[in-house]
N, CA, C and O of each residue as an XYZ file, in Angstrom:
464
protein
N      40.497     -8.272    -13.977
C      39.923     -8.074    -15.292
C      39.827     -6.574    -15.548
O      39.448     -5.805    -14.665
N      40.175     -6.168    -16.772
C      40.044     -4.768    -17.181
C      38.879     -4.655    -18.162
O      38.676     -5.519    -19.015
N      38.127     -3.575    -18.019
C      36.920     -3.388    -18.816
C      37.006     -2.089    -19.600
O      37.376     -1.052    -19.049
N      36.671     -2.137    -20.873
C      36.701     -0.965    -21.738
C      35.334     -0.805    -22.374
O      34.927     -1.605    -23.215
N      34.633      0.238    -21.963
C      33.295      0.495    -22.484
C      33.346      1.490    -23.633
O      34.214      2.361    -23.690
N      32.399      1.338    -24.542
C      32.304      2.256    -25.675
C      30.862      2.270    -26.178
O      30.034      1.458    -25.767
N      30.586      3.206    -27.071
C      29.281      3.233    -27.726
C      28.358      4.339    -27.273
O      27.274      4.509    -27.831
N      28.771      5.099    -26.265
C      27.929      6.194    -25.824
C      27.888      7.307    -26.857
O      28.627      7.294    -27.841
N      27.015      8.264    -26.613
C      26.917      9.386    -27.529
C      25.687     10.210    -27.259
O      25.012     10.054    -26.241
N      25.411     11.096    -28.200
C      24.242     11.970    -28.126
C      23.177     11.430    -29.073
O      23.450     11.175    -30.247
N      21.981     11.260    -28.564
C      20.893     10.714    -29.364
C      19.608     11.435    -28.989
O      19.444     11.884    -27.854
N      18.712     11.541    -29.937
C      17.411     12.148    -29.659
C      16.499     11.167    -28.927
O      16.653      9.951    -29.041
N      15.571     11.705    -28.193
C      14.589     10.868    -27.500
C      13.889      9.964    -28.509
O      13.505     10.385    -29.600
N      13.740      8.717    -28.102
C      13.157      7.724    -28.990
C      14.166      6.954    -29.794
O      13.832      5.959    -30.437
N      15.397      7.408    -29.763
C      16.447      6.751    -30.523
C      17.025      5.556    -29.800
O      16.552      5.150    -28.739
N      18.069      5.002    -30.408
C      18.702      3.792    -29.887
C      20.215      3.970    -29.800
O      20.817      4.758    -30.530
N      20.797      3.222    -28.895
C      22.252      3.152    -28.780
C      22.618      1.734    -28.367
O      21.851      1.034    -27.706
N      23.804      1.343    -28.775
C      24.325      0.055    -28.353
C      25.656      0.292    -27.668
O      26.602      0.789    -28.280
N      25.723     -0.062    -26.414
C      26.960      0.042    -25.652
C      27.670     -1.305    -25.671
O      27.036     -2.359    -25.619
N      28.975     -1.253    -25.746
C      29.778     -2.467    -25.720
C      30.841     -2.351    -24.649
O      31.308     -1.259    -24.326
N      31.208     -3.479    -24.111
C      32.260     -3.532    -23.094
C      33.118     -4.745    -23.380
O      32.651     -5.884    -23.363
N      34.380     -4.472    -23.644
C      35.325     -5.543    -23.920
C      36.191     -5.758    -22.697
O      36.730     -4.807    -22.131
N      36.323     -7.001    -22.296
C      37.122     -7.344    -21.130
C      38.466     -7.914    -21.548
O      38.595     -8.533    -22.604
N      39.463     -7.695    -20.703
C      40.783     -8.278    -20.919
C      41.364     -8.681    -19.568
O      40.953     -8.185    -18.518
N      42.309     -9.573    -19.624
C      42.981    -10.002    -18.409
C      42.367    -11.213    -17.743
O      42.999    -11.841    -16.893
N      41.166    -11.544    -18.108
C      40.487    -12.713    -17.545
C      39.280    -13.021    -18.426
O      38.776    -12.159    -19.145
N      38.843    -14.241    -18.354
C      37.644    -14.634    -19.093
C      36.407    -14.207    -18.324
O      36.304    -14.429    -17.118
N      35.464    -13.590    -19.036
C      34.232    -13.164    -18.363
C      33.324    -14.351    -18.053
O      32.274    -14.179    -17.434
N      33.707    -15.524    -18.467
C      32.893    -16.707    -18.205
C      32.609    -16.894    -16.716
O      31.598    -17.488    -16.340
N      33.489    -16.392    -15.890
C      33.356    -16.577    -14.448
C      32.771    -15.362    -13.737
O      32.773    -15.288    -12.509
N      32.273    -14.411    -14.523
C      31.800    -13.150    -13.967
C      30.344    -12.896    -14.328
O      29.885    -13.204    -15.428
N      29.633    -12.319    -13.355
C      28.336    -11.737    -13.650
C      28.608    -10.350    -14.220
O      29.210     -9.503    -13.560
N      28.166    -10.132    -15.428
C      28.434     -8.867    -16.109
C      27.237     -7.940    -15.979
O      26.093     -8.386    -15.889
N      27.517     -6.653    -15.970
C      26.402     -5.735    -15.810
C      26.703     -4.346    -16.331
O      27.835     -4.005    -16.673
N      25.661     -3.575    -16.374
C      25.744     -2.153    -16.699
C      25.064     -1.367    -15.591
O      23.970     -1.708    -15.143
N      25.729     -0.319    -15.164
C      25.196      0.612    -14.193
C      25.268      2.002    -14.808
O      25.959      2.209    -15.806
N      24.566      2.940    -14.224
C      24.632      4.309    -14.719
C      24.598      5.294    -13.557
O      24.088      5.004    -12.475
N      25.152      6.449    -13.820
C      25.176      7.488    -12.809
C      24.926      8.830    -13.478
O      25.708      9.283    -14.314
N      23.831      9.449    -13.096
C      23.499     10.783    -13.580
C      24.061     11.807    -12.604
O      24.285     11.482    -11.438
N      24.291     13.021    -13.051
C      24.845     14.055    -12.166
C      23.987     14.226    -10.919
O      22.770     14.395    -10.998
N      24.651     14.178     -9.766
C      23.958     14.374     -8.503
C      23.267     13.141     -7.976
O      22.682     13.165     -6.893
N      23.330     12.052     -8.743
C      22.669     10.816     -8.323
C      23.684      9.730     -8.005
O      24.847      9.793     -8.405
N      23.206      8.736     -7.274
C      24.058      7.582     -7.011
C      24.091      6.666     -8.231
O      23.207      6.706     -9.086
N      25.108      5.862     -8.287
C      25.192      4.868     -9.350
C      24.071      3.847     -9.152
O      23.826      3.377     -8.040
N      23.405      3.520    -10.242
C      22.284      2.597    -10.140
C      22.397      1.498    -11.178
O      22.995      1.662    -12.241
N      21.801      0.373    -10.826
C      21.803     -0.777    -11.712
C      20.947     -0.501    -12.940
O      19.863      0.073    -12.838
N      21.444     -0.915    -14.099
C      20.647     -0.918    -15.312
C      20.264     -2.355    -15.669
O      19.089     -2.672    -15.851
N      21.268     -3.207    -15.764
C      21.010     -4.595    -16.134
C      22.199     -5.461    -15.774
O      23.340     -5.000    -15.752
N      21.918     -6.717    -15.493
C      22.985     -7.696    -15.288
C      22.672     -8.964    -16.066
O      21.520     -9.254    -16.388
N      23.719     -9.702    -16.353
C      23.552    -10.993    -17.004
C      24.496    -11.976    -16.338
O      25.702    -11.744    -16.259
N      23.936    -13.072    -15.864
C      24.721    -14.042    -15.138
C      25.549    -14.933    -16.037
O      25.474    -14.860    -17.263
N      26.334    -15.771    -15.402
C      27.205    -16.665    -16.166
C      26.406    -17.669    -16.982
O      26.885    -18.176    -17.995
N      25.188    -17.953    -16.539
C      24.321    -18.861    -17.276
C      23.389    -18.164    -18.235
O      22.574    -18.803    -18.900
N      23.509    -16.843    -18.308
C      22.681    -16.079    -19.240
C      21.423    -15.495    -18.634
O      20.655    -14.834    -19.332
N      21.195    -15.723    -17.357
C      20.003    -15.144    -16.734
C      20.169    -13.634    -16.621
O      21.241    -13.140    -16.272
N      19.108    -12.916    -16.918
C      19.186    -11.454    -16.977
C      18.301    -10.813    -15.919
O      17.321    -11.391    -15.448
N      18.689     -9.598    -15.570
C      17.945     -8.805    -14.589
C      17.984     -7.363    -15.060
O      19.042     -6.847    -15.422
N      16.823     -6.712    -15.054
C      16.737     -5.334    -15.510
C      16.112     -4.450    -14.447
O      15.235     -4.879    -13.697
N      16.578     -3.206    -14.394
C      15.918     -2.228    -13.554
C      14.530     -1.963    -14.117
O      14.318     -2.017    -15.329
N      13.593     -1.679    -13.229
C      12.219     -1.421    -13.673
C      12.164     -0.250    -14.647
O      11.344     -0.242    -15.565
N      13.021      0.723    -14.454
C      12.986      1.936    -15.272
C      13.388      1.693    -16.726
O      13.093      2.513    -17.596
N      14.047      0.589    -16.990
C      14.499      0.318    -18.357
C      13.902     -0.961    -18.934
O      14.109     -1.271    -20.107
N      13.164     -1.699    -18.115
C      12.624     -2.981    -18.556
C      11.766     -2.789    -19.796
O      10.913     -1.903    -19.843
N      11.998     -3.626    -20.797
C      11.264     -3.534    -22.051
C      11.914     -2.626    -23.067
O      11.513     -2.604    -24.230
N      12.913     -1.876    -22.642
C      13.582     -0.946    -23.562
C      15.046     -1.302    -23.786
O      15.658     -0.829    -24.744
N      15.611     -2.126    -22.916
C      17.022     -2.473    -23.057
C      17.185     -3.991    -23.076
O      16.375     -4.737    -22.526
N      18.245     -4.408    -23.721
C      18.589     -5.823    -23.783
C      20.077     -5.968    -23.521
O      20.903     -5.373    -24.212
N      20.407     -6.765    -22.515
C      21.808     -7.043    -22.224
C      22.145     -8.408    -22.797
O      21.332     -9.332    -22.759
N      23.351     -8.520    -23.326
C      23.791     -9.798    -23.876
C      25.283     -9.950    -23.627
O      26.002     -8.978    -23.397
N      25.722    -11.193    -23.678
C      27.144    -11.448    -23.477
C      27.643    -12.419    -24.522
O      26.902    -13.277    -25.002
N      28.897    -12.277    -24.865
C      29.566    -13.183    -25.796
C      30.868    -13.591    -25.128
O      31.865    -12.871    -25.188
N      30.847    -14.742    -24.499
C      32.037    -15.178    -23.765
C      33.220    -15.432    -24.701
O      34.373    -15.234    -24.317
N      32.937    -15.861    -25.900
C      34.029    -16.124    -26.852
C      34.760    -14.839    -27.216
O      35.975    -14.841    -27.413
N      34.011    -13.738    -27.305
C      34.622    -12.449    -27.627
C      34.970    -11.664    -26.369
O      35.528    -10.569    -26.437
N      34.629    -12.245    -25.219
C      34.908    -11.591    -23.928
C      34.287    -10.202    -23.847
O      34.939     -9.236    -23.451
N      33.021    -10.120    -24.228
C      32.375     -8.831    -24.225
C      30.909     -8.924    -23.828
O      30.267     -9.967    -23.952
N      30.412     -7.805    -23.350
C      29.010     -7.680    -22.995
C      28.466     -6.425    -23.671
O      29.168     -5.423    -23.808
N      27.220     -6.498    -24.086
C      26.609     -5.384    -24.797
C      25.297     -4.984    -24.134
O      24.661     -5.775    -23.437
N      24.917     -3.746    -24.370
C      23.632     -3.236    -23.891
C      22.978     -2.488    -25.036
O      23.456     -1.435    -25.456
N      21.883     -3.036    -25.536
C      21.123     -2.384    -26.589
C      20.002     -1.605    -25.937
O      19.174     -2.167    -25.220
N      19.980     -0.322    -26.189
C      18.980      0.539    -25.577
C      18.096      1.150    -26.664
O      18.587      1.801    -27.586
N      16.816      0.935    -26.543
C      15.836      1.487    -27.476
C      14.914      2.458    -26.760
O      14.865      2.512    -25.531
N      14.185      3.221    -27.561
C      13.186      4.156    -27.004
C      13.787      4.990    -25.881
O      13.205      5.128    -24.805
N      14.945      5.533    -26.153
C      15.654      6.280    -25.115
C      14.890      7.529    -24.706
O      14.217      8.168    -25.515
N      15.015      7.857    -23.426
C      14.353      9.002    -22.839
C      15.404      9.958    -22.273
O      16.517      9.534    -21.962
N      15.067     11.234    -22.138
C      16.037     12.171    -21.548
C      16.516     11.721    -20.170
O      17.655     11.992    -19.787
N      15.660     11.042    -19.434
C      16.063     10.582    -18.101
C      17.049      9.418    -18.137
O      17.550      8.999    -17.093
N      17.329      8.902    -19.311
C      18.361      7.881    -19.450
C      19.755      8.516    -19.547
O      20.761      7.806    -19.560
N      19.813      9.825    -19.614
C      21.095     10.514    -19.697
C      21.923     10.236    -18.444
O      21.477     10.471    -17.321
N      23.124      9.737    -18.658
C      23.998      9.356    -17.545
C      25.329      8.866    -18.103
O      25.487      8.670    -19.308
N      26.264      8.678    -17.207
C      27.465      7.927    -17.564
C      27.179      6.460    -17.279
O      26.753      6.103    -16.181
N      27.412      5.628    -18.257
C      27.136      4.200    -18.132
C      28.439      3.450    -17.899
O      29.428      3.642    -18.606
N      28.410      2.601    -16.900
C      29.584      1.844    -16.494
C      29.351      0.352    -16.698
O      28.301     -0.190    -16.353
N      30.346     -0.279    -17.259
C      30.345     -1.726    -17.369
C      30.914     -2.306    -16.072
O      31.843     -1.745    -15.491
N      30.361     -3.411    -15.632
C      30.856     -4.035    -14.404
C      31.042     -5.534    -14.596
O      30.393     -6.163    -15.432
N      31.935     -6.077    -13.805
C      32.135     -7.519    -13.768
C      32.231     -7.926    -12.307
O      33.098     -7.447    -11.576
N      31.343     -8.806    -11.889
C      31.360     -9.283    -10.514
C      31.837    -10.723    -10.488
O      31.204    -11.614    -11.053
N      32.971    -10.937     -9.820
C      33.529    -12.277     -9.769
C      32.600    -13.155     -8.948
O      32.228    -12.816     -7.824
N      32.244    -14.258     -9.515
C      31.145    -15.040     -8.980
C      31.417    -15.601     -7.602
O      30.502    -15.677     -6.782
N      32.671    -16.003     -7.316
C      32.900    -16.740     -6.088
C      33.224    -15.860     -4.892
O      33.145    -16.323     -3.754
N      33.592    -14.586     -5.124
C      33.872    -13.725     -3.971
C      33.221    -12.348     -4.086
O      33.450    -11.474     -3.250
N      32.403    -12.158     -5.134
C      31.629    -10.932     -5.293
C      32.472     -9.674     -5.412
O      31.980     -8.580     -5.137
N      33.711     -9.799     -5.809
C      34.523     -8.610     -6.055
C      34.098     -7.989     -7.378
O      33.964     -8.671     -8.394
N      33.889     -6.658     -7.338
C      33.462     -5.910     -8.523
C      34.665     -5.276     -9.229
O      35.620     -4.817     -8.601
N      34.577     -5.273    -10.523
C      35.507     -4.530    -11.371
C      34.679     -3.588    -12.233
O      33.572     -3.925    -12.654
N      35.231     -2.396    -12.492
C      34.489     -1.382    -13.225
C      35.263     -0.893    -14.433
O      36.490     -0.801    -14.414
N      34.522     -0.582    -15.480
C      35.097      0.094    -16.629
C      35.111      1.593    -16.379
O      34.703      2.062    -15.316
N      35.581      2.335    -17.364
C      35.785      3.765    -17.183
C      34.534      4.594    -17.414
O      34.535      5.783    -17.095
N      33.495      4.033    -17.941
C      32.271      4.777    -18.177
C      32.203      5.376    -19.566
O      33.214      5.776    -20.143
N      30.992      5.428    -20.089
C      30.749      6.056    -21.380
C      29.499      6.918    -21.257
O      28.485      6.487    -20.708
N      29.582      8.127    -21.770
C      28.496      9.104    -21.604
C      27.378      8.839    -22.604
O      27.615      8.678    -23.801
N      26.163      8.797    -22.087
C      24.967      8.728    -22.924
C      24.143      9.973    -22.637
O      23.780     10.242    -21.492
N      23.855     10.725    -23.686
C      23.053     11.929    -23.549
C      21.854     11.831    -24.490
O      22.006     11.646    -25.698
N      20.669     11.957    -23.917
C      19.439     11.862    -24.705
C      18.773     13.227    -24.695
O      18.400     13.742    -23.641
N      18.629     13.799    -25.867
C      18.021     15.125    -25.971
C      16.520     14.994    -26.222
O      16.058     14.054    -26.869
N      15.786     15.946    -25.702
C      14.319     15.909    -25.853
C      13.870     16.610    -27.121
O      12.673     16.672    -27.401
């Protein structure tokens, strides 16, 4: 599966962004979809995941401020981020984890910059 992320940009603190990830080459119906982020000098960290049945998981640092959703018909996953903080600045990566063998696929990343 190939993943194409978009929607990043520069936003002021308190603002909102919606990231989108469109998949091709396979149906995401069989994948746990997620968003991860990596800030300069830091390891890549989980932001949110959504399972094939729609169950969601959020990092504590973003809980209550982000919403992950998936549209299997459109083969895409989205991340709505509200009340953004400067510490949310990072490159955000879309991921797809194949359910039966846990193989990960990654998108190219989209930059999110939150100014104070």
